C-alpha positions, 0 to 999 in steps of 0.5 A, a space after each residue: 697198169 702193165 708196163 712191158 719191160 725192156 729187153 735184157 742182155 741174154 749173153 755172157 758177152 753182154 754181161 761182161 760188157 755191162 760189168 765193164 760199164 759198171 766198173 767205168 761208172 765206178 771210176 768216173 764217179 770216184 774221179 769226179 769227186 777226187 778232181 773236185 777236191 784234189 785237182 781243181 784249185 781251191 784258194 779258199 781252203 773250204 772243204 769241197 766234199 763229195 761222197 765216193 763211198 755212197 756213190 760206189 754202193 749204187 754203181 751196179 744198181 744204176 748201171 743195171 737200171 740205165 742200161 737194161 730197165 729204164 725207158 724214155 717215159 720212166 723217171 728216176 729220183 737218184 739218192 742225193 749222194 749218188 749224184 756223181 754216178 748219175 753224171 757218170 752215166 750221163 757222160 757215158 750215154 752221150 748226154 753230158 760233155 766231158 768238160 762238165 766232169 771237172 765242175 762238180 760243186 763248182 759255181 755254175 757246174 754240176 750240183 752237189 745233188 741232182 737238180 731239175 733246174 741247175 744241172 746241165 742235164 736236168 735231173 728227173 727229180 731234185 734230191 738232197 733234202 733227205 726223204 723229200 726226193 725219195 717220196 717225190 716220184 710218188 707224187 709224180 705218179 699221182 700227177 701223171 695219172 691226174 694229167 692222164 685222166 684230165 687231158 690224156 697226155 701223161 704217158 705211162 712211165 714208171 716212177 723210180 726212187 733210189 733210196 739209201 737205207 739211212 734215208 728211211 729214218 725220215 718220217 716223211 718217207 713213211 707218211 708217204 708210204 702209208 697214205 691210202 692213195 699210194 697203194 694204188 700207184 703200181 708205177 712206183 718202184 723204190 730201190 733201197 740201197 741197203 749198205 747198212 751204214 749211215 753218215 757216222 757209223 755202221 747201223 747197229 741193228 739188222 733192219 731189213 726184216 723190219 723194213 720188209 714188214 712195214 712196206 708189206 703192211 702198207 700194201 707194197 710188193 717187197 722184193 729182196 736181193 740179198 746174195 749174188 751168184 758166188 754166195 748162192 753157189 757156196 750155199 749149195 755145197 756141204 756146209 752151205 746151209 749153215 753158212 747162210 744161217 750164219 751170215 743171215 744172223 750176223 750183226 751189221 758191224 761184224 759183217 762189215 768188219 769181215 770186209 776189212 779182213 784178209 782171207 786167213 782172218 775171214 776163215 778164222 772169223 766167219 765160222 763163228 761159235 754156233 753149232 754149225 761152225 765146224 761145217 762152215 769151217 770145212 766149207 771155207 777151208 777149200 775156197 781159194 783166197 781170192 774167191 773167198 774174199 769175192 764171195 763175202 762181198 758178193 751181195 745181191 745189189 752188186 750182182 747184175 743177174 740177181 738185180 735183173 731177176 728181181 726187176 723181172 718180178 715187179 708187179 705193176 698193180 701196186 707199188 714195189 720196193 726192192 731191198 738190195 743189199 750193197 756195200 758202202 764203198 763197193 770196189 774202193 779201198 774204203 769199202 765197208 769202213 765205218 767212217 768212209 762216208 766222206 772219205 777220199 781215196 789217196 792218190 795211190 789208192 786212186 791209181 790202184 783203182 784205175 789200174 784195176 778197171 783199165 783206165 789211164 789216170 792221165 786220161 780220166 774221162 776217156 770213153 769206150 772205143 767205138 765198136 766195142 761191145 760196151 759202146 754198143 750197149 751204151 748207144 742202144 740205151 741212149 737211143 731207148 732213153 731219148 726223151 723228146 722235150 715237153 712243149 708246154 701249153 700256155 696256161 689260159 689267162 687268169 682274170 684279174 677281177 671277177 666283178 663281184 663286190 662282197 657285202 655283209 659280213 664275211 671271212 677271208 677263208 670263206 672267200 677262198 671257196 667263193 672265189 674258186 666257184 666264181 672263177 669256174 663260172 667266169 673262166 671255165 678254161 682256167 677253172 679246169 686247170 685248178 686242182 685242190 689238195 687237202 690233208 683231210 680238212 676240206 670242209 673245215 677250210 671252206 672247200 665244201 662248195 668247190 668239192 661238191 661242184 667239181 668232185 673228188 679225183 680218183 683214177 676210177 669211179 667209186 660209188 657215193 654211198 651217202 648220195 641219197 642221205 638228205 642230211 649229207 651236205 658235203 657230197 664225196 663223188 669220186 671219179 676220174 674227172 674230179 678236181 679235188 685230191 684228198 690225202 691223209 693227215 700229213 702236211 708233207 704229203 700235201 706239199 709234195 703232191 702240189 709240188 709235183 702237180 705244179 710241175 706238170 707243165 714242164 714234164 708233160 706240157 700240161 699246166 695245172 694250178 694246184 692249191 693246197 689247203 691246210 691249217 696255218 699252224 702246220 705250215 711250218 711242218 710243211 715248209 721244208 718239203 714245200 720249199 724244196 718243191 719250189 727249188 725243184 721247179 714246182 709252182 703251187 699255191 699254199 693256203 694256210 687257214 685259219 691263222 693266228 691267235 684270232 683263232 682264239 678258242 683253239 688256244 696256243 696249239 692252233 695259233 700260228 705266230 711266225 708264218 707271216 715272216 715265213 711267207 716274206 722270207 721264202 724264195 720263189 714265193 709270193 706271200 699275201 695276207 688279205 683283210 677283206 673278201 675282195 682282197 682275197 679274190 684279187 690276190 688268189 687270182 694274181 697268184 694263180 696267174 703266176 703259175 704253170 709257166 716258165 718263170 712262174 712262181 708259187 704263192 702262200 696266202 694266209 687266211 682267217 675265220 674272223 667275220 669282218 664287215 665288208 663295208 669297212 673295205 670301202 671298195 671304190 665304185 668307180 671302175 678306174 678307182 677299183 682297178 687302182 685299188 686292185 693293183 695296190 692290193 696285189 702289189 702289197 699295200 693300199 691306203 684305206 683311210 686318209 685324213 687331211 693332216 695325219 699325226 700318225 699312221 697305222 699299218 695293219 695286216 689281215 684280221 687286225 685291220 678292224 682294230 686299226 680302223 677303230 683305233 684311228 677313229 679314237 685317235 681322231 677324237 683325241 686330236 691325233 688324226 690317223 691314216 690307216 694303211 692295209 698291208 697285203 704282202 710284206 714280202 712284196 713291200 720289202 722287195 720294193 724297199 730293196 728295189 729303191 736301193 737297186 737290190 731288187 728288180 721289183 716295182 717300188 711305186 707301191 711305197 709311194 702309193 701306200 706310204 707317200 713321203 708327204 704323209 710321213 708320220 710316226 708309224 704303228 704296225 700291227 698284225 696277227 703274227 710276229 711284229 718283226 714282219 712289218 718292222 722294216 716299214 719304219 725305214 721306208 720314210 725313216 720315221 719313229 715306230 712301234 711294232 705290235 704283234 704276237 711274241 708268245 704262245 697263245 691262250 684259249 678264250 674269247 677274241 677280245 680277251 686274246 687280243 688284249 693278252 697279246 696287245 693287239 686290241 684297240 686300247 693297245 693300238 691307241 696307247 702305242 700311237 699316243 706314245 709316239 705322238 703325244 
């Protein structure tokens, strides 16, 4: 894909105007943070915070991008700590009213970090979780291409990430960079703000060469912007080659220390002690003080011409990273100081900055005069960047029930693949919107039939070399019409991809129904980035399977314990753990029906590989009774077994329902009749409990259906997960209760032995009930 670059300013006057804009951006970004901390009343005394130095290192890069490079279809993920720079540019471009500049980190004001949903000018990508915002444009590029191949409406824009060098310490960054699919995404461009400082210190090692090698090995184009025009000119003079070698070999801390020295001290320290020291000393001796101090600060990331030249060399056939050397605190009194990360300029320093950039501190939010060259450049950029809002198409209605009643023995995991195939037949317009994503576990999570049916997505047709192999069961047909995306083994990539696929309704007006499938024990590994995609507005369905200690032979390494609680507690997310195949179908359809629309939400479904006799579900044959059951399943719980005068209630979830039913039969024989309630969503039940107290808007009727007041009895809860997940149910009717579940790492073994080890077996259930009622 070749993307035409925008026109660049060609005159010295335009460059001078751009430099004026850059300096005004520096002032505004600094003043926004200052106002939040020093001017706005703060009765609580709690630190407001902000990042003047981290913003300063980005001002040249962002000015060059917004004023020269970006087009309306482009999207940018902004380094979290540079949010004041983003807001300064939004203001100067006429997108943000000046009244917002006094609201940074205020309730209802400008967010601490760029936000798609909470800022008055929606950011292209939410950032703030280190490493996650940086990688989002990769998955945004994939989602855009997917929408283009399926619907032809994804546009052609570049996807930019502005990344701090310390952010590259995050493993999530490299998991994304190294995924085999990423090397084909030529619209992906990263700019690394190489200011050689992290939060607490100057980074001790020279990391640029290592970074260059790592990106190159991953198939990326690497462009390095190290020095600006002043230094490059000095390098051409006698002693210049030695000066370049000296600076190239200088440690980060030594270089940063030069920024804090006087011109006399720079002349003394810069030559060093290497054989070329005399030549360097001779060179710098003839450089005026002001020019010398400017030269040691003249890094490529603050040189408009150097950045422009690098951007002109971007190869749109593969991802590109521009490593731009910068100064943390560029242009501020805190420039280069190792503890400048959260430092604030003093009032005197702020006034000095205002004088230097030509701003009246009494009118900090003034724009450029109409008719001035900076104002003209800003107006031209604003017109070029104007993006019409996406008009989201309404997603097709997802059927609530596909009409099948499973029989025989089945697993909830297998029901996932079965439901997708049935949905594709019963509602093809819905099926067309489904896209599944897997980190190399498609076949082991029962997606094989679906993959065979819809094919694997690729931006181009690829030959299936095993198509004529009679022993091949899973057919890997890669084509642009495919609806399954296969990534490498990295859960963070999976959730990043489904998050961006789940945002296409708002970006390009095309709703998708993305389903990510991974082993449930690794949901926790994926949780933080998935949670962040939900925060950013992505709507997706995450399926964790197989789950729990029910995966008995696999042992403790593959047995999830806390994931049911995670589903209960995750904002913006429905959570379900069905017990039967039909329950699985119903909750999957309900979850898909909540996605791809304004006000929609994500869902997490926990499935099992335990074969269960589907007759135990006792699905009503009467259509009205069946629909009543379905509504209860989707709402969070339903009564499965009821006796005339119960002595105890067993509330079970997921794979443990057969044990609850068997225990109820034994308790009947002991003279203690037992009701059995199947919990499908502890999260929805907890919301119903809160709603009874006016603390939630959820419907509370499900509590009366599953745990009616006239059947209130001592309660035993059980699930294949931590017992506290269902412990709140005792409070629904204020009954004595015992809560069974998993509280220690698992063991390998047969199912009966593992259940007995954790106290989940029928004997344990019967014993717990008897302790309550006998």
